[in-house]
C-alpha positions as CSV (number, residue, x, y, z in Angstrom):
1,M,0.2,0.3,-0.1
2,E,1.3,3.2,-0.8
3,V,1.2,6.4,1.5
4,I,1.2,9.5,0.5
5,A,2.6,12.5,3.1
6,K,0.2,14.6,4.5
7,K,0.9,18.4,4.4
8,S,-1.1,18.5,7.4
9,F,1.0,16.2,9.6
10,G,4.2,18.1,8.2
11,Q,5.7,14.4,7.0
12,N,8.5,14.1,5.1
13,F,9.9,10.7,4.8
14,L,14.0,10.0,5.6
15,I,14.8,8.4,2.1
16,N,18.7,8.4,2.3
17,K,20.1,5.5,4.3
18,K,23.4,6.5,5.3
19,I,21.7,9.5,7.2
20,Q,19.1,6.8,8.7
21,K,22.1,4.6,10.1
22,L,23.9,7.9,11.1
23,I,21.2,8.9,13.3
24,V,20.7,5.7,14.9
25,E,24.3,5.3,15.7
26,A,24.2,9.3,17.3
27,A,21.3,7.8,19.0
28,E,22.3,4.9,20.9
29,V,19.5,3.4,21.7
30,K,21.4,-0.4,22.2
31,D,19.3,-2.2,25.4
32,E,17.4,1.2,25.8
33,D,13.8,2.0,26.8
34,V,13.0,4.6,23.7
35,I,10.5,6.9,22.5
36,E,9.9,7.5,19.1
37,I,8.2,10.6,17.7
38,G,6.4,10.1,14.6
39,P,7.7,7.0,13.0
40,G,6.7,7.1,9.7
41,L,7.6,4.3,7.3
42,G,9.7,3.3,10.1
43,A,13.2,4.5,7.9
44,I,14.5,4.3,11.7
45,T,12.3,2.4,13.1
46,N,13.3,-0.7,10.9
47,L,17.0,-0.1,12.2
48,I,15.9,-0.3,16.3
49,I,13.4,-2.5,16.5
50,N,15.7,-5.6,16.8
51,E,18.4,-3.5,19.5
52,V,16.0,-1.8,21.9
53,K,14.9,-2.9,25.5
54,T,11.6,-1.6,24.9
55,L,10.2,0.9,21.9
56,D,7.0,3.5,21.9
57,A,6.5,4.9,18.7
58,Y,4.2,7.8,18.6
59,E,2.5,7.9,15.4
60,L,-0.7,10.0,14.9
61,D,-1.0,9.0,11.3
62,K,-3.9,6.9,11.8
63,E,-2.9,5.2,8.3
64,I,0.6,5.1,9.2
65,F,-0.5,3.1,12.5
66,S,-2.9,0.7,11.2
67,L,0.0,-0.3,8.7
68,W,2.4,-0.8,12.0
69,I,-0.5,-2.7,13.7
70,E,-0.9,-5.0,11.2
71,K,2.7,-6.2,11.4
72,K,3.1,-9.3,14.2
73,L,5.8,-7.1,16.5
74,P,7.7,-8.0,19.2
75,Q,6.0,-7.8,22.4
76,N,8.0,-5.3,23.9
77,I,7.4,-2.9,20.6
78,N,4.1,-1.1,21.1
79,F,2.9,1.9,19.0
80,I,0.6,4.3,20.2
81,N,-1.9,6.7,18.0
82,Q,-1.1,9.8,20.1
83,D,-0.1,13.5,19.6
84,F,3.3,13.2,21.5
85,L,2.4,16.5,22.8
86,E,-0.4,15.1,24.9
87,S,1.6,11.7,26.1
88,N,2.2,11.6,29.6
89,L,6.0,10.9,30.1
90,A,6.2,10.3,33.8
91,F,8.1,7.1,33.1
92,D,10.0,4.7,36.4
93,S,13.4,5.4,34.5
94,K,14.4,7.5,31.9
95,R,14.1,6.8,28.1
96,V,15.9,8.1,24.9
97,V,14.3,9.5,22.2
98,V,14.0,9.8,18.7
99,G,12.4,11.0,16.1
100,N,12.5,12.5,12.9
101,I,10.5,15.7,14.4
102,P,7.7,17.6,11.8
103,Y,8.6,21.4,11.4
104,N,5.2,23.1,12.2
105,I,5.4,21.7,16.1
106,T,9.2,21.8,16.6
107,S,9.1,24.4,19.5
108,P,6.7,22.8,21.6
109,I,8.3,19.0,21.4
110,I,11.3,20.6,22.2
111,F,10.1,22.4,25.2
112,K,8.2,19.2,26.0
113,L,11.4,17.4,26.3
114,I,13.0,20.3,28.5
115,E,9.8,20.9,30.5
116,N,10.5,16.4,31.2
117,H,14.4,16.5,31.6
118,H,14.3,14.1,34.6
119,F,12.5,11.6,32.6
120,I,14.7,11.9,29.7
121,K,18.5,10.5,29.0
122,R,19.1,11.8,25.9
123,A,17.2,12.7,22.8
124,T,18.6,12.8,19.1
125,I,16.1,14.4,16.8
126,M,15.7,15.5,13.4
127,V,15.0,19.4,13.1
128,Q,14.3,21.9,10.6
129,K,18.4,23.6,9.9
130,E,17.2,27.0,11.3
131,V,16.3,25.3,14.2
132,G,18.8,23.4,14.8
133,E,20.9,26.5,14.5
134,R,19.2,28.1,17.2
135,L,19.6,24.8,19.7
136,I,23.1,24.7,19.2
137,A,24.2,28.5,18.8
138,I,26.1,30.6,21.1
139,I,26.3,33.8,22.4
140,G,26.7,36.6,20.3
141,T,25.6,34.6,17.1
142,K,22.5,35.6,15.2
143,S,20.8,32.2,15.8
144,Y,21.2,32.5,19.9
145,S,18.2,32.5,21.2
146,K,15.4,32.0,24.0
147,L,15.6,28.2,22.9
148,S,19.4,28.5,23.3
149,V,19.3,29.5,26.3
150,S,16.4,27.1,27.3
151,I,17.9,23.6,26.0
152,Q,21.4,24.2,26.9
153,S,20.3,25.2,30.6
154,V,19.0,21.9,31.3
155,A,21.6,19.4,28.6
156,K,24.5,19.4,26.7
157,V,23.7,19.6,22.9
158,S,25.8,18.9,19.7
159,K,25.3,18.8,15.8
160,V,25.2,15.7,14.4
161,L,24.5,16.1,10.7
162,V,22.6,18.2,7.9
163,A,20.4,16.5,6.0
164,K,19.4,18.3,2.7
165,S,16.0,18.4,1.6
166,S,16.5,16.4,-1.5
167,D,17.2,13.5,1.4
168,F,13.7,13.3,1.9
169,S,10.5,12.5,0.1
170,P,8.5,14.5,-1.0
171,A,11.6,17.3,-0.3
172,P,10.6,19.9,1.9
173,K,11.5,23.6,0.9
174,V,14.5,23.8,3.4
175,D,17.6,21.6,4.9
176,S,17.4,20.2,8.2
177,M,19.9,19.3,10.6
178,V,20.1,16.3,13.4
179,V,21.0,17.6,17.1
180,K,22.4,14.9,20.1
181,I,20.4,16.5,23.4
182,E,22.0,15.0,26.3
183,F,20.2,16.4,29.3
184,F,22.0,16.5,33.0
185,E,21.5,14.7,35.7
186,N,20.6,17.8,38.1
187,L,19.6,20.8,38.0
188,D,20.2,23.5,40.7
189,F,17.8,25.9,40.0
190,N,13.6,25.9,39.7
191,L,13.5,24.8,36.0
192,D,9.6,26.8,35.3
193,N,10.6,29.3,36.9
194,F,13.6,30.1,35.1
195,L,12.2,29.3,31.7
196,L,9.3,32.0,32.4
197,F,12.0,34.3,33.2
198,I,14.0,33.4,30.2
199,K,10.5,34.2,27.9
200,K,10.7,37.4,29.9
201,C,14.1,38.6,28.8
202,F,13.9,37.6,25.3
203,Q,10.7,38.9,24.8
204,F,11.9,41.9,22.6
205,K,15.5,40.5,21.8
206,R,16.0,43.6,19.8
207,K,15.8,45.7,22.5
208,K,18.3,45.9,25.7
209,L,18.0,43.5,28.6
210,I,16.8,45.7,31.1
211,N,13.7,47.2,29.0
212,N,12.5,44.0,28.6
213,L,12.3,43.3,32.6
214,L,10.8,46.5,33.4
215,S,7.2,45.6,33.2
216,D,8.4,43.2,35.9
217,Y,10.6,45.1,38.4
218,D,11.7,48.1,39.7
219,K,14.5,50.4,37.4
220,D,16.6,50.8,40.4
221,T,16.3,47.1,41.6
222,I,17.3,46.0,37.9
223,I,20.5,48.6,37.6
224,K,21.8,47.4,41.2
225,I,21.6,43.7,40.0
226,F,23.3,44.3,37.2
227,N,25.8,46.7,38.7
228,D,26.7,44.0,41.1
229,L,27.0,41.1,38.9
230,N,29.2,43.1,36.1
231,I,26.4,43.1,33.5
232,N,26.3,46.0,31.1
233,L,23.3,48.1,31.2
234,L,22.8,48.1,27.8
235,V,23.5,44.3,27.0
236,R,20.9,42.9,24.4
237,P,19.6,39.5,25.6
238,E,21.9,37.8,22.6
239,N,24.8,39.1,24.3
240,I,24.2,37.4,27.9
241,S,25.9,33.6,28.5
242,I,23.7,30.8,30.1
243,A,25.9,30.9,33.7
244,E,25.1,34.8,33.5
245,Y,21.1,34.4,33.0
246,K,21.2,31.9,35.8
247,Q,22.5,34.4,37.8
248,L,20.4,37.2,36.9
249,F,17.3,34.8,37.4
250,L,18.7,33.3,41.1
251,E,19.2,37.1,42.0
252,F,15.7,38.9,40.7
253,S,14.1,35.3,42.3
254,K,14.8,37.1,45.2
255,I,12.6,40.3,44.5
256,I,8.8,40.8,44.9
257,K,7.7,41.6,41.2
258,N,5.8,44.2,40.4
259,S,1.8,44.0,40.8
């Protein structure tokens, strides 16, 4: 049965076999409890199905899901016809995540991984190249953003490879990047509040950081904290390091916000 990629699901099937193998190598799934996001026609699934300890594969497309459950799969392989964004990741043991992420829901999926970091050992995912550049971006670069600071505060992020649009069917309009996200064991800050703080800091990226904070904090208080931490009062959000953001968050957490 021929399956036609559905635009509504953001489907682009990976057809480059060399890249498929490189993704599996990077993911390190052998004897691991694995989650696959969007298995599709099995470009990755077929390579890992006999390697994993367990596999929970989230496939939202009912047509593709039906094709999988018609197969005789081992008992440790579980296909779930559900939106990954609605899934419960509260597992007893940490999972390894792999997936070719639909472009239209990339950010929500990444933030779901961030928010559930304590249930995830690592994630190897294919994303739009532009998003991948933001995930690995360093301070002072054009791609350095809220996403960069958020993910790099909870994980080590590295580029695995870049995939051309011709490596997919149908070919998307842009290239893709595979990134490997290795989550830290423990965090020494409140993640939920930190993410809200970073969102505020990057609310207007081209504005000075101090201006983004004025709606929540008194100007004199902001100036004092910046001076205490030797941070330039004219600095913009993209020129603050992750370590400095953590310091700022710690100091502002002690302050009562403006009503």
